[in-house]
C-alpha positions in Angstrom: -42.5 -33.3 48.6 -40.8 -34.9 45.3 -42.5 -38.2 44.4 -43.0 -40.0 41.1 -45.8 -42.6 40.5 -45.5 -46.3 39.2 -47.9 -47.8 37.3 -48.8 -51.3 37.5 -52.2 -52.9 36.2 -52.6 -55.2 39.1 -52.4 -52.9 41.2 -53.5 -49.3 42.3 -51.1 -46.7 41.5 -48.9 -45.7 44.2 -46.7 -42.9 45.0 -43.0 -42.9 46.5 -41.4 -40.5 48.5 -38.1 -38.7 47.7 -36.6 -41.1 50.2 -37.3 -44.1 48.3 -35.2 -42.5 45.1 -31.5 -44.3 44.9 -28.4 -42.3 46.2 -27.1 -41.6 43.0 -30.2 -39.9 41.8 -30.4 -37.7 45.2 -27.0 -36.6 44.4 -27.8 -35.7 40.6 -31.4 -33.5 42.0 -28.8 -32.2 44.7 -26.4 -30.6 41.6 -29.1 -29.6 39.7 -30.2 -27.0 42.5 -26.5 -25.8 43.2 -26.0 -25.1 39.8 -29.6 -23.2 39.6 -28.4 -21.1 42.8 -24.9 -20.6 41.3 -26.6 -19.2 38.0 -29.0 -16.8 39.9 -26.0 -15.6 42.0 -23.7 -14.7 38.8 -26.8 -13.0 37.2 -27.1 -11.0 40.1 -23.5 -10.3 40.2 -23.7 -9.5 36.7 -26.6 -7.0 37.1 -24.4 -4.9 39.6 -21.2 -5.1 37.8 -20.0 -1.9 35.9 -18.3 -2.3 32.9 -15.7 0.2 31.5 -12.8 0.6 29.1 -9.6 1.0 31.1 -6.5 2.8 29.7 -2.9 3.1 31.0 0.5 4.7 29.7 3.1 1.7 30.4 5.6 3.9 32.6 8.9 1.8 30.8 7.6 1.3 27.4 5.4 4.5 27.0 2.6 2.9 25.0 -0.8 3.5 25.6 -2.6 0.0 26.8 -6.1 -0.9 26.6 -8.4 -3.3 28.6 -11.7 -4.2 29.9 -12.4 -3.2 33.6 -15.2 -5.3 35.6 -16.0 -3.9 39.1 -18.8 -4.7 41.5 -20.9 -1.8 42.2 -20.0 -2.1 45.8 -16.0 -2.1 45.3 -14.4 0.8 46.8 -12.2 3.0 44.4 -9.3 1.4 46.5 -10.3 -2.1 45.9 -11.0 -0.9 42.0 -7.4 0.1 41.6 -5.9 -2.9 42.9 -8.2 -4.7 40.2 -7.0 -2.5 37.5 -3.3 -2.6 38.8 -3.5 -6.5 38.1 -4.9 -6.2 34.9 -2.4 -4.0 33.6 -0.2 -6.1 34.9 2.3 -3.6 36.4 3.4 -5.7 39.6 7.5 -5.1 39.5 6.9 -2.0 37.4 5.6 0.5 39.7 4.2 0.3 43.1 0.5 0.0 44.0 0.2 3.3 46.0 1.5 4.9 42.7 -1.1 4.4 40.7 -4.9 5.9 40.7 -8.2 5.9 38.6 -9.2 9.0 36.9 -12.0 10.0 34.7 -11.2 9.6 31.3 -12.3 10.5 27.5 -9.6 8.8 25.4 -11.6 10.0 22.3 -10.5 13.7 22.9 -7.6 12.2 25.2 -8.9 14.6 28.1 -8.5 14.0 31.7 -12.1 14.6 33.1 -11.5 14.8 37.1 -9.7 12.6 39.5 -11.1 11.2 42.9 -9.5 12.7 45.9 -10.4 11.8 49.4 -13.2 9.3 47.8 -10.9 6.0 47.9 -13.7 4.4 50.2 -16.5 5.3 48.2 -18.1 2.4 46.2 -17.8 2.8 42.7 -21.4 2.8 41.6 -21.6 6.2 43.4 -18.6 7.6 41.6 -19.3 6.1 38.3 -23.1 7.5 38.3 -24.9 4.0 39.0 -24.6 0.9 36.6 -25.3 1.5 32.9 -24.6 -0.8 29.9 -22.5 1.5 28.4 -20.6 4.6 29.6 -19.9 7.8 28.1 -16.3 7.8 29.5 -13.4 5.7 30.2 -11.4 5.2 33.2 -7.4 5.6 32.9 -4.8 4.3 35.1 -2.7 7.1 36.1 0.9 6.3 37.3 3.6 8.4 38.7 7.4 8.3 40.5 7.5 8.0 44.0 8.8 11.2 44.6 6.2 13.1 42.3 2.8 14.2 43.6 -0.8 13.5 41.6 -2.4 16.6 40.3 -5.5 17.2 41.3 -8.2 17.3 38.1 -11.3 19.1 38.8 -14.7 18.9 36.4 -15.0 21.9 34.2 -11.1 22.4 33.7 -9.4 21.9 30.3 -6.4 20.0 29.4 -3.8 21.7 27.3 -1.2 20.0 26.1 1.9 22.4 25.7 4.9 22.2 23.3 8.2 24.6 23.7 9.5 25.6 21.0 13.3 26.8 20.7 13.9 28.7 17.7 17.8 28.6 18.0 18.0 25.1 17.8 15.0 24.5 15.4 13.5 21.8 18.2 10.2 20.9 19.8 10.5 19.8 23.1 7.9 16.9 24.6 4.6 18.1 25.7 3.6 19.0 29.1 0.2 18.9 30.0 -1.3 21.6 31.9 -4.8 22.6 33.1 -6.4 25.6 32.7 -10.3 27.2 32.5 -12.2 28.2 29.7 -13.2 31.7 31.4 -9.3 32.8 31.8 -8.0 35.0 29.6 -5.1 34.7 27.3 -3.1 36.8 29.4 -3.8 34.5 32.9 -3.0 31.6 30.6 0.2 33.0 29.7 1.0 33.2 33.9 -0.2 29.8 34.3 2.3 28.3 31.4 5.3 30.3 32.8 4.8 28.9 36.5 4.4 25.4 35.1 7.3 25.3 32.5 9.3 28.2 33.8 9.4 30.8 31.0 9.1 34.5 30.9 5.9 35.3 30.3 6.9 39.0 28.7 7.7 37.8 25.0 5.8 34.7 25.3 3.8 33.5 22.3 1.1 30.9 22.0 0.2 29.1 19.1 -3.2 26.9 19.1 -3.2 24.3 16.8 -7.1 23.6 16.5 -6.7 21.1 13.8 -4.2 19.7 11.3 -2.4 22.6 9.5 -4.8 25.5 11.5 -2.1 27.5 13.4 -3.8 30.5 15.2 -1.3 32.7 17.1 -3.4 33.9 20.3 -2.5 37.7 20.2 -5.1 39.3 22.0 -4.6 39.5 25.8 -7.9 39.8 27.3 -9.6 37.4 24.8 -10.6 34.4 26.9 -9.4 30.8 26.1 -13.4 29.7 25.1 -13.6 32.3 22.7 -10.5 31.2 21.2 -11.9 27.9 20.8 -10.4 26.0 23.4 -12.1 22.5 23.9 -11.6 19.7 26.5 -8.5 19.0 25.0 -5.8 21.1 23.2 -2.7 21.5 21.6 -0.5 24.8 22.0 3.0 25.7 20.9 4.9 28.6 23.1 8.2 30.0 22.3 9.3 32.7 24.9 12.8 34.4 23.5 13.6 37.8 23.1 14.5 37.6 19.6 13.2 39.7 16.8 11.2 37.3 15.1 7.9 38.3 17.1 8.4 41.6 15.3 7.3 39.9 12.0 3.8 38.9 11.0 3.1 35.4 11.7 2.8 33.9 8.6 6.4 35.1 7.7 7.9 34.2 10.9 10.3 31.5 11.5 8.3 30.2 13.9 5.3 29.7 11.5 7.8 28.0 9.2 9.2 25.5 11.8 5.7 24.6 13.1 4.4 24.3 9.5 7.4 21.9 8.7 6.5 19.9 12.4 3.1 19.3 10.9 4.1 18.0 7.9 6.9 15.8 8.9 6.6 12.3 8.5 8.6 9.1 9.2 9.3 6.4 6.2 10.7 3.2 6.0 12.8 3.1 3.1 14.3 -0.7 1.7 17.3 0.2 -0.2 18.6 -2.4 -3.1 20.1 -5.5 -2.0 23.7 -5.4 -1.5 25.5 -6.9 -5.0 29.3 -6.5 -4.5 30.5 -4.2 -6.9 34.3 -2.8 -7.9 36.3 -1.3 -5.3 37.1 1.2 -7.4 33.7 2.5 -7.8 32.9 2.1 -4.1 36.2 4.3 -3.6 35.2 7.0 -5.8 31.5 7.3 -4.3 32.8 7.5 -0.9 35.8 10.1 -1.9 33.3 12.3 -3.8 30.7 12.3 -0.8 33.4 13.3 1.7 35.0 15.8 -0.4 31.8 17.5 -1.1 31.1 17.5 2.8 34.4 19.3 3.3 33.6 22.0 0.6 30.3 22.6 2.6 31.6 22.3 6.1 34.4 25.2 4.5 31.9 27.2 3.2 30.0 30.4 4.9 26.8 30.2 3.2 23.9 29.1 4.5 21.5 25.8 3.8 18.9 28.6 2.4 21.9 29.8 0.3 22.8 26.7 -1.0 19.4 25.8 -1.9 19.1 29.0 -3.9 22.0 28.3 -5.8 20.7 25.0 -6.6 17.6 26.2 -7.9 19.6 28.8 -10.3 21.5 25.9 -11.5 18.1 24.3 -12.5 17.0 26.7 -14.0 20.4 27.1 -16.6 20.5 23.2 -16.8 16.9 23.3 -18.1 17.3 26.1 -20.5 20.3 24.8 -21.7 18.6 21.2 -22.6 15.8 23.4 -24.1 18.2 24.8 -26.8 19.9 21.8 -27.5 16.4 19.9 -28.2 15.8 23.2 -30.7 18.7 22.9 -32.6 17.8 19.7 -34.4 18.4 16.7 -32.2 14.9 15.3 -32.3 15.6 12.0 -31.2 16.7 12.7 -28.0 13.9 13.2 -25.2 14.0 16.2 -23.6 10.8 15.3 -21.1 13.1 13.0 -19.0 14.4 13.1 -15.3 16.7 16.3 -15.1 17.2 16.1 -11.6 20.2 13.9 -11.9 21.8 17.0 -13.2 21.4 18.7 -9.9 24.8 19.0 -8.1 24.1 16.5 -5.7 26.9 14.7 -3.5 27.4 12.1 -6.4 27.8 14.7 -9.3 28.9 17.5 -7.6 32.1 16.0 -6.6 33.8 14.7 -9.6 31.5 11.7 -10.2 28.9 12.5 -12.5 26.8 9.8 -14.3 28.5 7.2 -16.9 27.6 7.7 -20.3 26.8 3.9 -20.8 23.9 3.4 -18.6 24.2 -0.6 -19.3 26.3 -1.3 -16.5 25.1 -0.2 -12.7 28.1 -0.9 -11.0 29.9 2.0 -13.5 27.3 4.5 -12.6 29.9 6.7 -10.7 32.6 7.8 -12.5 35.2 10.7 -12.3 33.6 13.0 -15.0 34.4 16.5 -15.9 32.2 18.8 -14.0 31.5 21.2 -16.5 29.7 18.9 -18.9 27.6 17.0 -16.5 25.0 15.7 -18.7 25.1 11.8 -18.8 23.8 10.6 -21.9 20.8 8.5 -22.3 20.0 5.8 -25.0 16.3 5.0 -25.8 16.8 1.5 -25.5 15.1 -0.1 -22.6 16.7 -3.8 -22.8 19.9 -2.2 -21.7 18.9 -0.8 -18.2 15.5 -1.9 -17.8 14.5 -3.4 -14.4 17.9 -5.5 -13.9 17.9 -6.4 -10.2 21.0 -8.9 -10.5 23.4 -5.8 -12.0 25.8 -4.5 -9.3 25.1 -1.4 -7.6 27.2 1.2 -5.3 27.2 -0.4 -2.0 24.9 1.7 -0.2 26.7 1.6 3.1 29.8 3.6 1.8 27.3 6.6 2.0 26.6 6.1 5.7 28.6 5.8 8.6 28.2 4.1 12.1 26.2 7.3 13.0 23.2 9.2 10.8 24.0 10.3 7.4 22.4 13.4 5.7 22.3 15.4 2.3 24.0 18.7 3.7 26.5 19.6 6.4 25.9 22.5 8.1 28.6 25.4 8.1 29.6 24.8 11.8 29.2 20.6 11.3 26.4 21.0 14.3 23.5 19.0 14.2 20.4 20.7 13.0 17.5 19.3 14.7 14.5 18.1 13.4 11.1 20.0 14.5 10.0 16.8 16.3 13.3 16.8 18.4 15.2 14.3 16.3 18.8 16.2 15.4 21.2 15.3 12.7 22.6 17.0 9.3 19.6 17.7 7.1 18.4 19.6 4.4 15.8 22.2 5.1 13.9 24.8 3.1 10.5 25.3 4.6 8.6 27.8 2.0 5.4 28.8 2.7 2.8 28.3 -1.1 -0.2 27.1 -1.5 0.1 26.5 -5.1 -0.7 22.5 -4.4 -3.8 23.1 -2.4 -6.7 21.2 -4.2 -4.5 19.1 -6.2 -5.2 15.5 -6.2 -1.8 14.2 -4.3 -1.4 10.9 -4.7 1.7 8.4 -6.0 -0.7 6.0 -6.9 -1.3 5.2 -10.1 -4.1 2.3 -10.2 -6.6 4.8 -9.9 -6.0 7.2 -12.9 -2.8 7.5 -14.9 -1.5 9.7 -18.0 2.2 8.9 -17.8 4.7 10.1 -15.6 5.5 13.8 -15.1 8.3 15.9 -16.2 10.3 17.4 -13.3 10.0 21.1 -14.9 7.0 22.6 -16.1 6.6 24.2 -19.6 8.6 27.6 -18.7 11.5 25.4 -17.9 11.1 26.2 -14.2 12.1 23.6 -11.7 9.0 22.2 -9.7 10.7 21.7 -7.0 11.8 25.1 -6.4 8.7 25.8 -4.8 8.4 22.6 -2.9 8.9 21.5 0.7 12.5 20.2 0.9 13.0 19.3 4.5 14.9 15.7 4.3 16.5 13.7 7.1 17.8 10.2 6.6 19.3 7.8 9.0 20.3 3.9 8.7 18.0 1.9 10.5 19.1 -2.1 9.8 16.5 -3.3 12.6 13.5 -2.8 10.2 10.8 -5.7 10.6 10.5 -7.6 7.5 13.7 -6.8 5.8 15.8 -9.3 4.7 19.3 -10.2 5.8 21.7 -8.2 4.3 19.4 -5.5 3.1 19.4 -1.9 3.9 16.7 -0.1 5.4 16.6 3.9 6.1 14.3 5.6 8.3 13.1 9.0 6.6 11.7 11.9 8.0 10.6 14.1 5.3 8.0 17.0 4.5 5.2 14.8 3.0 5.0 17.9 0.6 7.8 17.1 -1.2 7.6 15.7 -4.7 8.1 12.5 -5.8 11.3 14.0 -8.3 12.9 15.9 -5.0 12.1 12.5 -2.7 14.0 10.5 -5.4 16.8 13.2 -5.6 17.7 12.9 -2.0 17.5 9.1 -1.9 20.6 9.8 -4.8 23.1 9.1 -2.3 21.9 6.6 -0.4 20.9 4.5 -3.5 24.3 4.8 -5.1 22.8 6.0 -8.6 21.3 9.0 -10.2 17.5 9.3 -9.6 16.9 8.6 -13.6 18.2 4.8 -12.9 16.1 3.7 -9.9 12.5 3.2 -9.3 10.1 4.0 -6.2 7.7 1.4 -5.1 5.1 2.3 -2.3 4.4 -1.2 0.0 0.7 -1.6 1.0 -0.3 -3.7 4.0 -0.4 -7.0 2.0 2.8 -6.4 0.6 1.3 -5.6 -2.7 3.6 -2.9 -4.4 3.1 -0.4 -6.6 5.4 1.6 -8.9 5.0 5.7 -8.1 6.1 7.7 -11.0 4.4 10.7 -11.3 7.3 12.7 -10.7 5.5 16.2 -9.8 3.1 14.8 -6.9 3.2 14.8 -3.4 3.7 12.7 -0.5 0.3 13.5 0.9 -1.3 10.5 0.8 1.4 9.0 3.1 1.3 8.8 6.6 3.9 7.8 9.8 5.8 4.3 9.0 4.8 3.7 5.6 7.1 1.6 3.7 8.9 2.2 0.5 11.3 -0.1 -1.7 13.6 1.0 -3.9 14.6 -1.3 -7.0 17.8 -0.7 -9.6 16.3 0.4 -13.0 15.5 3.0 -15.4 12.7 5.1 -14.0 10.0 6.3 -16.3 10.2 9.4 -18.3 6.9 11.3 -19.2 4.7 9.3 -21.4 6.1 5.9 -20.6 4.6 3.0 -19.4 5.7 -0.1 -17.2 4.2 -3.1 -18.9 4.4 -6.8 -17.7 5.1 -8.7 -20.8 3.9 -12.6 -20.3 4.4 -15.6 -22.7 0.9 -17.0 -23.9 1.6 -21.1 -24.3 -1.5 -22.4 -25.5 -0.9 -26.3 -25.0 1.0 -26.0 -21.7 -0.3 -27.2 -18.0 0.2 -23.3 -17.4 -0.4 -21.3 -20.2 0.7 -17.9 -18.7 4.2 -17.7 -17.8 5.8 -14.1 -16.6 8.9 -13.0 -18.5 9.7 -9.7 -18.2 9.1 -6.0 -17.2 8.8 -3.4 -20.5 8.9 0.0 -21.0 6.5 1.2 -23.8 5.6 4.8 -24.5 2.9 6.7 -26.2 3.2 7.2 -29.9 5.2 4.0 -30.0 4.0 1.5 -33.0 3.9 -2.2 -32.1 6.5 -3.2 -34.4 8.9 -0.9 -32.4 8.1 -2.2 -29.0 8.8 -5.7 -30.4 12.4 -4.7 -31.8 13.1 -3.4 -28.2 11.9 -6.6 -26.8 13.9 -8.8 -28.8 17.4 -8.4 -27.1 15.8 -8.1 -23.9 14.1 -11.6 -24.2 17.5 -12.9 -25.5 19.2 -11.5 -22.4 16.7 -11.9 -19.6 14.7 -15.1 -21.1 17.0 -16.7 -23.2 14.5 -16.5 -26.1 15.6 -16.2 -29.4 13.2 -14.4 -31.7 13.2 -13.0 -34.9 10.3 -10.0 -35.3 8.3 -11.6 -37.7 7.8 -14.9 -35.5 6.2 -13.5 -32.4 3.2 -11.2 -31.7 1.9 -9.2 -28.6 -1.7 -9.4 -27.9 -4.1 -7.9 -25.4 -4.0 -9.7 -22.1 -7.5 -9.5 -19.9 -6.6 -11.7 -16.7 -5.6 -15.1 -18.1 -7.5 -14.7 -21.4 -5.7 -13.9 -24.8 -7.5 -11.0 -26.5 -6.8 -8.7 -29.2 -3.9 -9.2 -31.6 -1.7 -6.1 -32.1 -1.0 -5.6 -35.4 2.9 -4.0 -36.4 1.3 -0.8 -37.5 -0.7 0.0 -34.8 0.3 2.7 -32.4 -0.1 2.8 -28.5 -2.7 5.6 -27.1 -4.0 5.6 -30.4 -5.4 2.2 -31.7 -4.4 0.7 -28.2 -5.2 1.9 -24.9 -1.8 1.8 -22.6 -2.0 2.3 -18.7 0.2 1.7 -15.6 0.7 -1.8 -14.6 -0.5 -2.8 -18.2 -0.1 -6.9 -19.1 0.4 -8.0 -22.7 0.7 -11.6 -24.1 3.6 -12.6 -25.9 2.9 -15.3 -28.7 5.9 -17.2 -30.2 4.3 -18.2 -34.0 5.3 -21.4 -35.7 5.0 -19.7 -39.0 4.8 -15.9 -40.5 2.0 -13.7 -39.2 -1.6 -14.6 -40.6 -2.9 -11.6 -39.0 -2.8 -8.4 -41.2 -6.3 -6.7 -40.5 -8.6 -5.7 -37.8 -11.4 -7.2 -39.9 -9.7 -10.8 -39.3 -10.6 -12.9 -36.4 -8.3 -15.1 -35.0 -10.0 -18.4 -32.8 -8.2 -21.3 -31.0 -9.8 -24.3 -31.7 -9.4 -28.1 -30.2 -10.7 -31.2 -31.7 -12.7 -33.5 -29.2 -12.7 -37.2 -30.0 -15.1 -39.1 -27.9 -13.9 -42.4 -29.2 -11.0 -41.8 -27.8 -12.3 -39.6 -24.3 -9.4 -37.2 -25.3 -8.6 -33.5 -26.8 -6.3 -32.7 -29.5 -4.0 -29.8 -28.7 -5.0 -26.0 -29.5 -4.9 -24.8 -33.4 -5.3 -21.2 -34.3 -7.5 -20.4 -37.5 -7.8 -16.9 -38.8 -11.4 -15.7 -40.4 -11.7 -12.9 -42.8 -15.4 -12.8 -41.5 -17.6 -13.3 -38.8 -19.7 -16.0 -40.7 -20.1 -19.3 -39.2 -19.9 -21.4 -42.8 -16.4 -19.9 -43.0 -15.6 -21.3 -39.2 -17.0 -24.8 -40.1 -15.1 -24.5 -43.6 -11.9 -23.4 -41.8 -12.2 -26.3 -39.3 -13.3 -28.8 -41.9 -10.2 -27.8 -44.2 -8.1 -28.4 -41.1 -9.3 -31.8 -39.5 -10.3 -33.2 -42.7 -14.0 -34.0 -41.2 -16.9 -33.6 -43.6 -19.0 -30.4 -43.4 -22.4 -32.0 -42.8 -20.6 -33.9 -39.9 -19.3 -30.9 -38.1 -20.4 -29.9 -34.6 -18.7 -27.4 -32.9 -19.4 -25.5 -29.3 -17.9 -22.4 -27.7 -15.8 -23.0 -24.5 -16.8 -21.9 -21.3 -15.1 -19.7 -18.5 -11.4 -18.5 -18.6 -8.7 -19.5 -20.9 -7.9 -22.4 -21.7 -11.2 -23.7 -20.8 -10.6 -26.7 -19.4 -13.5 -29.3 -18.9 -13.6 -32.6 -17.8 -13.8 -35.6 -20.7 -16.7 -37.1 -19.1 -18.6 -33.7 -19.2 -17.7 -32.4 -22.6 -19.6 -34.7 -24.9 -23.0 -33.7 -23.7 -22.6 -30.2 -21.2 -21.5 -28.0 -23.9 -23.5 -26.3 -26.3 -23.1 -28.2 -29.4 -23.8 -27.0 -32.8 -25.7 -23.9 -31.9 -28.5 -22.6 -34.7 -26.6 -19.2 -35.5 -25.5 -17.7 -38.8 -22.8 -15.1 -37.3 -20.3 -15.5 -34.8 -21.4 -12.5 -32.7 -24.9 -13.6 -32.2 -26.4 -15.2 -29.6 -25.2 -17.9 -27.8 -21.8 -17.3 -29.4 -21.3 -13.9 -29.0 -17.7 -14.0 -30.5 -16.2 -10.3 -31.7 -12.6 -10.5 -30.5 -9.7 -12.6 -31.0 -8.6 -15.6 -28.8 -11.9 -17.2 -28.1 -11.8 -21.2 -27.6 -14.2 -23.6 -29.7 -14.6 -27.0 -29.6 -15.3 -29.0 -32.5 -16.0 -32.9 -33.2 -17.5 -35.3 -35.8 -20.6 -36.4 -35.1 -20.4 -39.7 -36.4 -17.8 -40.7 -33.8 -19.2 -42.6 -30.9 -18.7 -42.1 -27.7 -16.9 -44.9 -25.8 -18.6 -46.6 -23.4 -16.8 -47.3 -20.0 -17.2 -49.9 -17.4 -18.0 -48.2 -13.8 -14.2 -49.4 -12.9 -12.8 -47.3 -15.9 -15.3 -44.3 -15.1 -14.6 -43.9 -11.7 -10.6 -44.1 -12.2 -11.1 -41.3 -15.3 -12.6 -39.3 -13.1 -10.3 -39.5 -9.9 -7.7 -38.2 -13.0 -9.7 -35.5 -14.3 -10.4 -34.6 -10.7 -6.6 -34.2 -10.2 -6.2 -32.5 -13.6 -8.8 -30.0 -13.1 -8.1 -29.2 -9.4 -4.6 -27.5 -10.6 -6.3 -25.2 -13.2 -9.2 -24.5 -10.2 -12.0 -26.6 -12.5 -14.2 -29.0 -10.6 -15.6 -32.2 -11.8 -19.5 -32.5 -11.7 -19.7 -35.5 -13.7 -22.8 -37.5 -12.9 -23.4 -40.9 -14.7 -27.2 -40.6 -14.8 -28.3 -37.7 -16.9 -31.1 -35.7 -15.5 -34.6 -35.5 -16.9 -35.9 -32.6 -18.4 -38.9 -30.8 -16.1 -41.8 -30.4 -17.5 -44.4 -27.5 -16.3 -48.1 -27.7 -17.5 -50.9 -25.1 -17.5 -54.4 -25.7 -16.6 -56.3 -26.8 -19.3 -53.3 -28.7 -21.0 -54.2 -31.8 -23.2 -54.6 -35.3 -21.3 -52.5 -36.5 -24.3 -49.3 -34.6 -23.4 -49.5 -36.1 -19.6 -50.7 -39.7 -20.8 -46.9 -39.3 -22.6 -45.4 -38.5 -20.0 
């Protein structure tokens, strides 16, 4: 019985029974009891609940859905199906009696068994008891009302069968077939024949064990287990009476089709935004593409014959360029992009590249097809990254249906291996030349400039490459801006960047040398792809690519981002433009090429001796590049490189690498302010020379000068409330490259002051107001104010046996 004790000094302790409690206390006690009982019931339910992953292929959306199924062990299979039906929200989509639960292995995509005639058995028995985790999952399988569920028995293996049609070059959607590992290949053929209604006499079965591992099952008496079948398998079946089965498998049409199918990926390519160009240019391009397709349709040549003809033209063009370069015109580069001279829908149809690359809207003009070599100028300022320049409207190259690179002779669509059909250009040639190579378009890891599209012998690299390419307009791509065109491209991922750019020419509207390819990552970061001889092997389905107008890089060239260094501005780093520097180019040559670009794109009118280039390390200015320095020799250069451009008030003072350029700023404690930056150039790394230069600049007496090195990233901002005591003033060193300065490169920040100038005294109100202003100023630059009006006391540590005198002094 529940009781409590009352203590009273005047009386003996006595006990009250629960009946003496007030009514609200009784209700609280009862509520506590009920909560405890409810928790016990919940724990008991938890201990008897089976928890599994639940999957379901949505019958309408055709996407695999995943959820969590929790069912009590005493619930029957029929009740569990109702729970799963509600969890997957299939009400109104498919009737409940068209659903059932089956044992499923999601990792291998394998249906282990079904539960026929066991709808009334409890789930605890069917699942093998209650476990913390199960080695299998459950799949909510659906069917149409006129279908019958297939029985899945333990010990069977699942085989997804893809039917291949060699005539149309299509591969149908898979059909699931159940088989036993003990069955022979001959028995397996009979099973497939019954399931798919194909004649078994000429049937060829190809097992794909893993990526790019195709095995022809040609031994009739061999079992499926001996051939390497497992829980879930993928086979391709072809049963035509063609002569292709007489060829060896690696040389057959079937192998080429399957090889192409396995390596085809889907990419989203964003084209440059539409900028209205001249009507004549658009009409010319449209006419040229139409004339080209008419000529191809009227030709009896096959696709392979056209490819062979293009290859021969590539060879002759390359040899002709080599002969011309050997006759004395050394100023012209022979390492440039030559794919623009291939007979394509743009340049074969009397619309070759223009002679003047400065105007993108005039790229495609009528020209003599016999002299189809557009001249290129070395000046990058004319054509570098001009996004605002007009281009040929890309939508004139595509109609309301899919637009393709080549049309076949019968004007019939050539379907893709995955079932998509459209006009396409296909050259699936078996080659292992690129195996083992590093295959990536990314230039951030390691880069040696761009690669030529031709090897040393003048042979086209694209000749032995995989040229499957199919593109169609896809205006509904997510993330694309209004008015921006987007292509859905199905392409063999072993194609080179050079050949890929050539196939994109008709859609971009300019030659491959006049646009750039950027790979877009998940964080929307973009990196330019410049290695022309490397492939798309690092890409996967649904990756995104952005095309931008501007001259593509040639071999030995690098894209460089140029920032202006504004030492006395609130934001000292300002982006100006993208430039192109090349190996072997001197700094003075790069400055000469920058001058017209700066004038046209940035409105900066500069002379060559009134600005300098210098190293940029994040936001910090570094080494000053001298005019006679050579890129790649004295100056290391890489892709996506960044440099500072600094405008000079006077002529360049830096003449030698032995000199040192420092940025100095005077601190005036009596006024609580900092003067603007001033540059000093030292001939040595002597501290004495530094002090003498500062004294000469400021008028401070040498014996009264104190200096300190700035901290953090440029411009080394610090609160005026902290600078007077927080910096390491007047370090006891004789050289700048010694501790604690460690100044050995240009761009270091030096603060200096006159030690005779006293620090101004502030009231509490003035100090608080100034601290707010400094906090606001430094927050914009990422610095924090840590000023405290009370100076911390130094910590002293005494060892055993220390003198009492020192302790008494403290």
